[in-house]
C-alpha positions, 0 to 999 in steps of 0.5 A: 470449486464453486463460483462462490468459493472465497479464493482469497481474503478480501479487504471489504470482508476484513473491514466488516469485522470492525464496522457494521456499516460501509467505510471508505478511505479518504486519502490525505496529503498532510504535507510530509516529506521523506528521509530520502528526499530531504537529505537525512538518508538521501536525495531524490526519493525512490526512483519510481516515485511521483506522488501525484500519481496516487493523490486524488484531486481533493488531496492537496498540500495547500488544504488542511487535513479537515478540508481534505476530509470534508471534500472527500466526504462530499465526493463519496457521500453522493453515492453512499450518504450513510457511509463512514470514513477512514482518514488515510495519511497516504502521501510520502512518509506520514510518521516523519515529523516531530511527535507533537506535530504528528499528534495534531494531524492525527487527532484533527482527522479523528475530530472530523464528523464521520471519521472512524479510524486512521490508516497511516502509510509510512516507511519501516525506518520511520517508526520511533519508539515514542511515536509507537507508544503514542499509537499504541494508546491511540489504538485503544480508542479508535481503529488504526492500521499502520501500513509499511512500504516494504516494496521488495524483500531483496536488498539489492533491489532496495539499493537500486531503487534508492529506497534508503532502508533495508529489509531488516528495517522492515522486519524490525518495524513490523514486529515492533508494531504488531507487538503493540497490538496495532494492525499492520499492513505492507505494500509491495511492487511486483516487477521492479527491475532485476526481479524475475517472476520466480524471485517474486514468487519466492518473495511471497513466502518471505513476506508471509513470515512477517506478522502482517494483517494486510498486504497490498500489491501492484504492478510496476508502473513507469511514471513521467518525471521519475528517475526510473523513467529516465533509466528505462529510456537508457536501458529498456532491456533491464525492465520487464513490463507485464502484459495483463495476462502475464501479470494475472498469472504471476499474481495467481502464483504469488497468491497461492504462496501467501499465508492463508490468513493474510488480507489482500487489499489490492492487486493493481494501481492506476496512475493518471493517464497524463503521468503514466508511461507504461503499462497502460492496461485500461482496467479498473480494479474490479475488472482486474479482480474479475480476471484474477478470480476467473484464472484462479477458478480455471486453475483450481487455485486459492490463497495459501494452496502452495504456502509452506510454513 
């Protein structure tokens, strides 16, 4: 296999199918909450969750959607003045509000100069039919990707992390969204307590049966101030925090068991050092991607090599 062989489907190549120019996601915190924080499903949120761990500095709830987008544009435009943008509704559950309120926020984002589409992060149990029908219409006039936090396919783990939904909810939401012609993504966390590497590799095949277009993966991180961090302090023996080489090998196996046409957007997450307990690898995304590609070349591995229909 040559060094230039495409080993897996990369997200930038996927975006080139839709845009003849460079596009960048700008993360937004639009002031939403979650049903397992406000009491509808539970309290306290997911045990691993501290939203500060993935909100950039410009992404604050005291700023309007427009202000966050303009500040995000200023940040990126210094390097790429001709870039266009996708408004990424990221923090908490971005479909969890009254329909009219959601419409106002989505349409405010699309009204900002240079914004050419939306990415909406949400939970599988927060996609009512009325909203889905609105998104189906919106999808006809702009780029739209709905991204579901799946986290795991294991029902026991979902209960343990206080997720507040089932994997059956995930299957239902993904299938209904895809049936409306909307690009649909998923997100999983690799290394949740109780999930061994062989379980995760099996998960790749289960995930592949969903009609997803894109998939994000990242390693479990322990974040200060979370319930999971307290659990780790009490019972560290129940956790396995991957070393870099271990996680690379797991990912290579995972990728080989994934459906060949899935677009892989991300392999790791980087929480701010002031919030991160472990693991602290000190690697940027592109550095980690290089390690994965190097290992795949060594093993003559590629996406879908071990995938079974």
